[in-house]
TORKOL-4160 file (C-alpha; in steps of 0.2 Angstrom, whole numbers, padded with zeros to 4 digits, m for minus):
173
<pt num="1" X="0000" Y="0000" Z="0000"/>
<pt num="2" X="0007" Y="0017" Z="m0005"/>
<pt num="3" X="0007" Y="0030" Z="0008"/>
<pt num="4" X="0016" Y="0047" Z="0010"/>
<pt num="5" X="0017" Y="0056" Z="0026"/>
<pt num="6" X="0020" Y="0075" Z="0027"/>
<pt num="7" X="0022" Y="0085" Z="0043"/>
<pt num="8" X="0003" Y="0086" Z="0045"/>
<pt num="9" X="m0005" Y="0074" Z="0032"/>
<pt num="10" X="m0006" Y="0056" Z="0027"/>
<pt num="11" X="m0008" Y="0053" Z="0009"/>
<pt num="12" X="m0015" Y="0035" Z="0006"/>
<pt num="13" X="m0026" Y="0024" Z="m0005"/>
<pt num="14" X="m0045" Y="0024" Z="m0002"/>
<pt num="15" X="m0055" Y="0014" Z="0010"/>
<pt num="16" X="m0073" Y="0010" Z="0013"/>
<pt num="17" X="m0073" Y="0022" Z="0027"/>
<pt num="18" X="m0069" Y="0036" Z="0015"/>
<pt num="19" X="m0085" Y="0035" Z="0005"/>
<pt num="20" X="m0097" Y="0046" Z="0017"/>
<pt num="21" X="m0084" Y="0060" Z="0021"/>
<pt num="22" X="m0079" Y="0061" Z="0003"/>
<pt num="23" X="m0097" Y="0062" Z="m0003"/>
<pt num="24" X="m0100" Y="0076" Z="0009"/>
<pt num="25" X="m0085" Y="0085" Z="0002"/>
<pt num="26" X="m0090" Y="0082" Z="m0016"/>
<pt num="27" X="m0108" Y="0087" Z="m0012"/>
<pt num="28" X="m0103" Y="0105" Z="m0009"/>
<pt num="29" X="m0105" Y="0115" Z="m0025"/>
<pt num="30" X="m0092" Y="0127" Z="m0019"/>
<pt num="31" X="m0079" Y="0114" Z="m0018"/>
<pt num="32" X="m0084" Y="0105" Z="m0034"/>
<pt num="33" X="m0086" Y="0121" Z="m0044"/>
<pt num="34" X="m0069" Y="0120" Z="m0053"/>
<pt num="35" X="m0068" Y="0101" Z="m0053"/>
<pt num="36" X="m0073" Y="0090" Z="m0069"/>
<pt num="37" X="m0090" Y="0096" Z="m0075"/>
<pt num="38" X="m0091" Y="0109" Z="m0061"/>
<pt num="39" X="m0106" Y="0100" Z="m0052"/>
<pt num="40" X="m0108" Y="0092" Z="m0035"/>
<pt num="41" X="m0108" Y="0074" Z="m0034"/>
<pt num="42" X="m0119" Y="0062" Z="m0024"/>
<pt num="43" X="m0115" Y="0047" Z="m0014"/>
<pt num="44" X="m0117" Y="0035" Z="m0030"/>
<pt num="45" X="m0105" Y="0046" Z="m0040"/>
<pt num="46" X="m0093" Y="0047" Z="m0026"/>
<pt num="47" X="m0092" Y="0028" Z="m0025"/>
<pt num="48" X="m0089" Y="0027" Z="m0043"/>
<pt num="49" X="m0075" Y="0040" Z="m0042"/>
<pt num="50" X="m0066" Y="0030" Z="m0028"/>
<pt num="51" X="m0068" Y="0013" Z="m0038"/>
<pt num="52" X="m0061" Y="0022" Z="m0053"/>
<pt num="53" X="m0047" Y="0029" Z="m0043"/>
<pt num="54" X="m0042" Y="0012" Z="m0035"/>
<pt num="55" X="m0042" Y="0004" Z="m0053"/>
<pt num="56" X="m0030" Y="0018" Z="m0059"/>
<pt num="57" X="m0019" Y="0014" Z="m0044"/>
<pt num="58" X="m0019" Y="m0004" Z="m0049"/>
<pt num="59" X="m0016" Y="m0001" Z="m0067"/>
<pt num="60" X="m0004" Y="0014" Z="m0067"/>
<pt num="61" X="0004" Y="0013" Z="m0050"/>
<pt num="62" X="m0002" Y="0030" Z="m0046"/>
<pt num="63" X="m0019" Y="0039" Z="m0044"/>
<pt num="64" X="m0028" Y="0051" Z="m0032"/>
<pt num="65" X="m0024" Y="0050" Z="m0014"/>
<pt num="66" X="m0035" Y="0051" Z="0001"/>
<pt num="67" X="m0029" Y="0066" Z="0011"/>
<pt num="68" X="m0030" Y="0063" Z="0029"/>
<pt num="69" X="m0026" Y="0075" Z="0043"/>
<pt num="70" X="m0013" Y="0066" Z="0055"/>
<pt num="71" X="m0019" Y="0076" Z="0070"/>
<pt num="72" X="m0037" Y="0071" Z="0069"/>
<pt num="73" X="m0039" Y="0057" Z="0056"/>
<pt num="74" X="m0051" Y="0067" Z="0046"/>
<pt num="75" X="m0053" Y="0065" Z="0028"/>
<pt num="76" X="m0048" Y="0082" Z="0021"/>
<pt num="77" X="m0050" Y="0078" Z="0002"/>
<pt num="78" X="m0042" Y="0072" Z="m0014"/>
<pt num="79" X="m0024" Y="0076" Z="m0021"/>
<pt num="80" X="m0016" Y="0065" Z="m0033"/>
<pt num="81" X="m0012" Y="0060" Z="m0051"/>
<pt num="82" X="m0021" Y="0053" Z="m0066"/>
<pt num="83" X="m0017" Y="0050" Z="m0084"/>
<pt num="84" X="m0023" Y="0066" Z="m0093"/>
<pt num="85" X="m0036" Y="0064" Z="m0106"/>
<pt num="86" X="m0034" Y="0082" Z="m0111"/>
<pt num="87" X="m0015" Y="0086" Z="m0112"/>
<pt num="88" X="0001" Y="0076" Z="m0114"/>
<pt num="89" X="0008" Y="0071" Z="m0097"/>
<pt num="90" X="0002" Y="0065" Z="m0080"/>
<pt num="91" X="m0011" Y="0077" Z="m0072"/>
<pt num="92" X="m0010" Y="0082" Z="m0054"/>
<pt num="93" X="m0027" Y="0087" Z="m0046"/>
<pt num="94" X="m0032" Y="0093" Z="m0029"/>
<pt num="95" X="m0049" Y="0097" Z="m0020"/>
<pt num="96" X="m0052" Y="0098" Z="m0001"/>
<pt num="97" X="m0067" Y="0101" Z="0009"/>
<pt num="98" X="m0070" Y="0120" Z="0012"/>
<pt num="99" X="m0066" Y="0119" Z="0031"/>
<pt num="100" X="m0048" Y="0114" Z="0026"/>
<pt num="101" X="m0045" Y="0129" Z="0014"/>
<pt num="102" X="m0032" Y="0142" Z="0017"/>
<pt num="103" X="m0022" Y="0131" Z="0029"/>
<pt num="104" X="m0008" Y="0126" Z="0017"/>
<pt num="105" X="m0015" Y="0107" Z="0016"/>
<pt num="106" X="m0017" Y="0107" Z="m0003"/>
<pt num="107" X="0000" Y="0114" Z="m0006"/>
<pt num="108" X="0008" Y="0102" Z="0006"/>
<pt num="109" X="m0001" Y="0087" Z="m0001"/>
<pt num="110" X="0002" Y="0093" Z="m0019"/>
<pt num="111" X="0021" Y="0095" Z="m0016"/>
<pt num="112" X="0022" Y="0077" Z="m0009"/>
<pt num="113" X="0012" Y="0071" Z="m0024"/>
<pt num="114" X="0023" Y="0080" Z="m0036"/>
<pt num="115" X="0039" Y="0073" Z="m0028"/>
<pt num="116" X="0031" Y="0055" Z="m0029"/>
<pt num="117" X="0027" Y="0057" Z="m0047"/>
<pt num="118" X="0044" Y="0064" Z="m0053"/>
<pt num="119" X="0055" Y="0054" Z="m0041"/>
<pt num="120" X="0047" Y="0038" Z="m0036"/>
<pt num="121" X="0036" Y="0034" Z="m0052"/>
<pt num="122" X="0048" Y="0041" Z="m0065"/>
<pt num="123" X="0035" Y="0053" Z="m0073"/>
<pt num="124" X="0044" Y="0066" Z="m0084"/>
<pt num="125" X="0030" Y="0079" Z="m0086"/>
<pt num="126" X="0016" Y="0084" Z="m0074"/>
<pt num="127" X="0002" Y="0096" Z="m0079"/>
<pt num="128" X="m0011" Y="0105" Z="m0069"/>
<pt num="129" X="m0027" Y="0110" Z="m0079"/>
<pt num="130" X="m0034" Y="0125" Z="m0070"/>
<pt num="131" X="m0049" Y="0136" Z="m0074"/>
<pt num="132" X="m0043" Y="0154" Z="m0076"/>
<pt num="133" X="m0047" Y="0164" Z="m0061"/>
<pt num="134" X="m0045" Y="0150" Z="m0049"/>
<pt num="135" X="m0032" Y="0160" Z="m0039"/>
<pt num="136" X="m0030" Y="0147" Z="m0025"/>
<pt num="137" X="m0025" Y="0133" Z="m0038"/>
<pt num="138" X="m0015" Y="0145" Z="m0048"/>
<pt num="139" X="m0005" Y="0149" Z="m0032"/>
<pt num="140" X="m0003" Y="0131" Z="m0028"/>
<pt num="141" X="0004" Y="0128" Z="m0046"/>
<pt num="142" X="0016" Y="0142" Z="m0044"/>
<pt num="143" X="0022" Y="0135" Z="m0027"/>
<pt num="144" X="0025" Y="0118" Z="m0036"/>
<pt num="145" X="0037" Y="0127" Z="m0048"/>
<pt num="146" X="0025" Y="0125" Z="m0063"/>
<pt num="147" X="0025" Y="0137" Z="m0078"/>
<pt num="148" X="0009" Y="0143" Z="m0086"/>
<pt num="149" X="0006" Y="0137" Z="m0103"/>
<pt num="150" X="m0008" Y="0139" Z="m0116"/>
<pt num="151" X="m0026" Y="0140" Z="m0113"/>
<pt num="152" X="m0039" Y="0129" Z="m0121"/>
<pt num="153" X="m0058" Y="0125" Z="m0121"/>
<pt num="154" X="m0063" Y="0108" Z="m0112"/>
<pt num="155" X="m0069" Y="0098" Z="m0127"/>
<pt num="156" X="m0084" Y="0091" Z="m0117"/>
<pt num="157" X="m0089" Y="0104" Z="m0105"/>
<pt num="158" X="m0083" Y="0120" Z="m0114"/>
<pt num="159" X="m0075" Y="0130" Z="m0100"/>
<pt num="160" X="m0058" Y="0137" Z="m0102"/>
<pt num="161" X="m0043" Y="0128" Z="m0094"/>
<pt num="162" X="m0025" Y="0135" Z="m0092"/>
<pt num="163" X="m0011" Y="0122" Z="m0093"/>
<pt num="164" X="0002" Y="0123" Z="m0079"/>
<pt num="165" X="0017" Y="0111" Z="m0081"/>
<pt num="166" X="0033" Y="0105" Z="m0074"/>
<pt num="167" X="0045" Y="0092" Z="m0081"/>
<pt num="168" X="0059" Y="0083" Z="m0072"/>
<pt num="169" X="0073" Y="0094" Z="m0078"/>
<pt num="170" X="0064" Y="0110" Z="m0071"/>
<pt num="171" X="0060" Y="0101" Z="m0054"/>
<pt num="172" X="0078" Y="0096" Z="m0051"/>
<pt num="173" X="0086" Y="0112" Z="m0055"/>
């Protein structure tokens, strides 16, 4: 089982106990506004997400992590990797419950995930696809050392996405 511990967080694979707390996070329209199609997700959709993520872990050797607070054991949200369907490279994603915003948890988890991708999994390029105006995510991408690239329209949902990227040579320098 792949786990990463940071000073305040445990990044781990998913368990059955994560379904209800994650569904509460994903039911919040404010949290999900900039994720996927932009809509909240119900319990059934959340269960499908977790199942898909676990399959990705099994097939790819990486996937979205459950982000747990070490101090309390609470599920804070999702940070992890997936094969990008929209851009070349491996995509890094993050979304946390609103009560965990503004405390540096997403940056801490994303940094650990980026190191995992580039150093442990041998990924040579990581992208973040961020909706323009999502200043929180843009700040996280900057903290990760990602550079801003081109903008494009999501082919299915139509909204704009800004590519942020980093490769192994940029990360190591």
